[in-house]
Structures are given as C-alpha cells and as structure tokens.
NUKOL-918251 format. One record per residue: residue number from 1; residue in three letters; chain; x, y, z of N, C-alpha, C, CB in turn. Coordinates in pm, whole numbers, plus 50000, padded with zeros to 5 digits. Glycine has a CB too. Example, Ala and Ser with C-alpha at 12.3 -4.5 7.8 and 13.67 -1.06 7.14 Angstrom:
REM NUKOL-918251
{1; 'ALA'; 'A'; {51319; 49431; 50780}; {51230; 49550; 50780}; {51320; 49670; 50780}; {51131; 49553; 50905}}
{2; 'SER'; 'A'; {51285; 49775; 50708}; {51367; 49894; 50714}; {51290; 50003; 50787}; {51408; 49940; 50572}}
//
This chain:
REM NUKOL-918251
{1; 'MET'; 'A'; {06327; 55325; 07676}; {06298; 55222; 07773}; {06328; 55275; 07912}; {06378; 55094; 07744}}
{2; 'SER'; 'A'; {06247; 55228; 08005}; {06274; 55263; 08144}; {06288; 55136; 08225}; {06162; 55354; 08201}}
{3; 'VAL'; 'A'; {06362; 55146; 08331}; {06382; 55032; 08420}; {06285; 55050; 08536}; {06531; 55021; 08470}}
{4; 'THR'; 'A'; {06202; 54945; 08558}; {06103; 54951; 08664}; {06102; 54818; 08738}; {05964; 54984; 08607}}
{5; 'THR'; 'A'; {06093; 54825; 08868}; {06080; 54704; 08948}; {05934; 54689; 08987}; {06173; 54709; 09074}}
{6; 'ILE'; 'A'; {05874; 54574; 08950}; {05734; 54550; 08983}; {05716; 54406; 09029}; {05642; 54579; 08861}}
{7; 'ASP'; 'A'; {05611; 54383; 09108}; {05575; 54247; 09146}; {05480; 54193; 09041}; {05511; 54243; 09289}}
{8; 'LEU'; 'A'; {05508; 54074; 08990}; {05426; 54013; 08887}; {05361; 53886; 08941}; {05509; 53982; 08762}}
{9; 'ASP'; 'A'; {05245; 53856; 08889}; {05177; 53730; 08920}; {05253; 53620; 08845}; {05023; 53733; 08878}}
{10; 'ASP'; 'A'; {05323; 53536; 08919}; {05409; 53434; 08857}; {05330; 53337; 08770}; {05483; 53357; 08964}}
{11; 'ASP'; 'A'; {05211; 53297; 08816}; {05130; 53204; 08737}; {05085; 53268; 08606}; {05007; 53158; 08817}}
{12; 'ALA'; 'A'; {05037; 53392; 08613}; {04994; 53461; 08492}; {05111; 53483; 08397}; {04928; 53596; 08526}}
{13; 'LEU'; 'A'; {05225; 53515; 08452}; {05343; 53535; 08368}; {05385; 53405; 08300}; {05459; 53591; 08452}}
{14; 'ALA'; 'A'; {05381; 53295; 08375}; {05418; 53166; 08316}; {05323; 53128; 08203}; {05418; 53056; 08424}}
{15; 'LYS'; 'A'; {05193; 53150; 08223}; {05095; 53122; 08117}; {05120; 53210; 07995}; {04952; 53142; 08169}}
{16; 'ALA'; 'A'; {05143; 53337; 08021}; {05168; 53431; 07910}; {05293; 53391; 07834}; {05182; 53575; 07963}}
{17; 'MET'; 'A'; {05394; 53348; 07904}; {05517; 53307; 07836}; {05492; 53183; 07750}; {05629; 53278; 07940}}
{18; 'ARG'; 'A'; {05410; 53089; 07799}; {05380; 52970; 07719}; {05301; 53007; 07594}; {05301; 52868; 07803}}
{19; 'PHE'; 'A'; {05200; 53092; 07610}; {05115; 53129; 07496}; {05189; 53215; 07395}; {04993; 53202; 07545}}
{20; 'SER'; 'A'; {05272; 53305; 07443}; {05337; 53399; 07352}; {05462; 53343; 07287}; {05372; 53524; 07426}}
{21; 'GLY'; 'A'; {05523; 53247; 07352}; {05649; 53198; 07301}; {05763; 53295; 07326}; {05638; 53170; 07153}}
{22; 'GLY'; 'A'; {05737; 53394; 07411}; {05839; 53494; 07442}; {05958; 53430; 07511}; {05781; 53604; 07530}}
{23; 'ALA'; 'A'; {06074; 53479; 07478}; {06197; 53421; 07532}; {06226; 53470; 07673}; {06315; 53455; 07441}}
{24; 'THR'; 'A'; {06182; 53594; 07704}; {06213; 53651; 07834}; {06089; 53712; 07896}; {06324; 53757; 07821}}
{25; 'LYS'; 'A'; {06095; 53733; 08026}; {05985; 53800; 08095}; {05965; 53940; 08037}; {06013; 53809; 08248}}
{26; 'LYS'; 'A'; {06074; 54005; 08010}; {06068; 54141; 07954}; {05992; 54140; 07822}; {06211; 54197; 07933}}
{27; 'ASP'; 'A'; {06023; 54045; 07734}; {05952; 54036; 07605}; {05802; 54017; 07625}; {06009; 53920; 07521}}
{28; 'VAL'; 'A'; {05767; 53927; 07716}; {05626; 53895; 07739}; {05553; 54015; 07798}; {05613; 53773; 07831}}
{29; 'VAL'; 'A'; {05612; 54081; 07895}; {05547; 54197; 07957}; {05533; 54310; 07855}; {05628; 54246; 08080}}
{30; 'ASN'; 'A'; {05635; 54335; 07775}; {05625; 54441; 07675}; {05519; 54410; 07571}; {05761; 54462; 07606}}
{31; 'GLU'; 'A'; {05511; 54284; 07528}; {05408; 54244; 07431}; {05269; 54260; 07492}; {05430; 54098; 07384}}
{32; 'ALA'; 'A'; {05253; 54221; 07617}; {05124; 54235; 07684}; {05083; 54382; 07694}; {05130; 54172; 07824}}
{33; 'LEU'; 'A'; {05178; 54468; 07724}; {05147; 54611; 07732}; {05106; 54666; 07596}; {05269; 54688; 07786}}
{34; 'ARG'; 'A'; {05175; 54624; 07491}; {05139; 54670; 07356}; {04999; 54621; 07318}; {05242; 54620; 07252}}
{35; 'GLU'; 'A'; {04970; 54494; 07345}; {04838; 54440; 07313}; {04730; 54512; 07391}; {04833; 54290; 07342}}
{36; 'TYR'; 'A'; {04754; 54539; 07516}; {04658; 54610; 07601}; {04628; 54749; 07543}; {04712; 54622; 07745}}
{37; 'ALA'; 'A'; {04734; 54821; 07510}; {04716; 54956; 07455}; {04643; 54952; 07322}; {04852; 55026; 07439}}
{38; 'GLU'; 'A'; {04680; 54858; 07234}; {04615; 54847; 07103}; {04467; 54813; 07118}; {04684; 54741; 07017}}
{39; 'ARG'; 'A'; {04436; 54722; 07211}; {04296; 54684; 07232}; {04213; 54805; 07275}; {04286; 54572; 07339}}
{40; 'HIS'; 'A'; {04267; 54885; 07364}; {04194; 55003; 07411}; {04185; 55110; 07302}; {04260; 55061; 07536}}
{41; 'GLU'; 'A'; {04288; 55123; 07220}; {04282; 55217; 07107}; {04173; 55174; 07009}; {04419; 55225; 07036}}
{42; 'ARG'; 'A'; {04165; 55043; 06980}; {04059; 54993; 06889}; {03921; 55018; 06948}; {04077; 54842; 06862}}
{43; 'ALA'; 'A'; {03906; 54996; 07077}; {03777; 55019; 07143}; {03739; 55167; 07134}; {03782; 54974; 07290}}
{44; 'ALA'; 'A'; {03836; 55255; 07152}; {03808; 55398; 07143}; {03769; 55437; 07002}; {03930; 55479; 07189}}
{45; 'ARG'; 'A'; {03836; 55379; 06900}; {03799; 55408; 06761}; {03658; 55359; 06731}; {03898; 55343; 06665}}
{46; 'ARG'; 'A'; {03625; 55238; 06780}; {03489; 55187; 06759}; {03386; 55277; 06825}; {03476; 55043; 06814}}
{47; 'ALA'; 'A'; {03415; 55324; 06945}; {03323; 55412; 07016}; {03302; 55542; 06938}; {03375; 55442; 07158}}
{48; 'ARG'; 'A'; {03411; 55599; 06883}; {03398; 55722; 06803}; {03316; 55693; 06677}; {03537; 55778; 06764}}
{49; 'HIS'; 'A'; {03340; 55578; 06615}; {03267; 55539; 06494}; {03118; 55524; 06525}; {03324; 55407; 06435}}
{50; 'MET'; 'A'; {03086; 55458; 06634}; {02946; 55439; 06672}; {02879; 55573; 06704}; {02935; 55344; 06793}}
{51; 'GLU'; 'A'; {02952; 55662; 06765}; {02897; 55795; 06795}; {02868; 55870; 06665}; {02994; 55876; 06883}}
{52; 'ALA'; 'A'; {02961; 55863; 06570}; {02941; 55929; 06441}; {02825; 55864; 06365}; {03070; 55923; 06357}}
{53; 'ALA'; 'A'; {02809; 55733; 06380}; {02703; 55661; 06308}; {02565; 55708; 06350}; {02717; 55510; 06331}}
{54; 'LYS'; 'A'; {02553; 55761; 06470}; {02422; 55810; 06516}; {02373; 55924; 06428}; {02431; 55857; 06661}}
{55; 'GLU'; 'A'; {02464; 55993; 06361}; {02427; 56109; 06279}; {02415; 56075; 06132}; {02529; 56218; 06297}}
{56; 'TRP'; 'A'; {02437; 55949; 06096}; {02427; 55911; 05956}; {02284; 55920; 05909}; {02480; 55771; 05935}}
{57; 'ASP'; 'A'; {02269; 55960; 05786}; {02137; 55975; 05726}; {02137; 55895; 05596}; {02101; 56126; 05701}}
{58; 'TYR'; 'A'; {02089; 55772; 05602}; {02096; 55686; 05485}; {02014; 55742; 05369}; {02049; 55546; 05520}}
{59; 'GLU'; 'A'; {01895; 55788; 05397}; {01811; 55840; 05290}; {01876; 55960; 05222}; {01673; 55879; 05344}}
{60; 'GLY'; 'A'; {01933; 56050; 05301}; {02002; 56165; 05244}; {02122; 56123; 05162}; {02046; 56260; 05354}}
{61; 'TRP'; 'A'; {02196; 56024; 05212}; {02310; 55974; 05136}; {02263; 55911; 05005}; {02389; 55871; 05219}}
{62; 'GLN'; 'A'; {02155; 55834; 05009}; {02104; 55767; 04889}; {02062; 55870; 04784}; {01985; 55675; 04925}}
{63; 'GLN'; 'A'; {01997; 55977; 04827}; {01956; 56083; 04733}; {02078; 56148; 04669}; {01871; 56189; 04805}}
{64; 'LEU'; 'A'; {02178; 56178; 04749}; {02301; 56239; 04698}; {02370; 56143; 04602}; {02396; 56277; 04813}}
{65; 'HIS'; 'A'; {02378; 56018; 04637}; {02441; 55917; 04554}; {02368; 55905; 04420}; {02445; 55781; 04626}}
{66; 'ASP'; 'A'; {02235; 55897; 04426}; {02156; 55886; 04303}; {02175; 56009; 04214}; {02008; 55869; 04336}}
{67; 'ALA'; 'A'; {02181; 56129; 04276}; {02200; 56252; 04199}; {02337; 56252; 04132}; {02185; 56375; 04290}}
{68; 'GLU'; 'A'; {02439; 56206; 04204}; {02574; 56202; 04147}; {02580; 56101; 04033}; {02677; 56166; 04255}}
{69; 'LYS'; 'A'; {02511; 55990; 04045}; {02507; 55891; 03938}; {02440; 55948; 03813}; {02434; 55765; 03984}}
{70; 'ARG'; 'A'; {02331; 56023; 03832}; {02261; 56083; 03718}; {02351; 56183; 03646}; {02131; 56151; 03763}}
{71; 'GLU'; 'A'; {02433; 56257; 03722}; {02523; 56356; 03663}; {02629; 56290; 03576}; {02590; 56439; 03773}}
{72; 'THR'; 'A'; {02672; 56171; 03611}; {02779; 56105; 03535}; {02725; 56023; 03417}; {02858; 56014; 03628}}
{73; 'GLU'; 'A'; {02594; 56007; 03410}; {02536; 55929; 03298}; {02522; 56011; 03173}; {02401; 55874; 03337}}
//
C-alpha cells in the first residue's frame, strides 16, 4: 500500500459509498480502482479473442472434427 493525497469529487465519492456499502473512503476508492482495472483487463481479453476469431476457419475445423469422429468409431 502507498499513501497518496488526492482531491476527490465529493459527490461521486458519496454516491460510490452509498452504492458500494463501503465503510470508508479508502475502501470505496480501492474497490473502484480494482473494478476499473478488471474492466479494462476484460476488454483487453475480449479484443484479443476477437482478433484471434478473425483467423478461425469453421469449415476446416468441421472437417477435422468429422475426421476425428470417424477415427473413434
């Protein structure tokens, strides 16, 4: 943990405290930072997934899948 002095939007902080049920400003700010980071990590994972999806070949996968099924029959 680090100690940092920052100016906060009092109205936004009050709303966040009501919604989160956080007991302290510190709890609410830390939770907000975690949620922010997690949201951006999820967005980055989705972006990587969508980029990879551009290279998917359904027909090729279906042929491979069908061939593997025939081998196990």
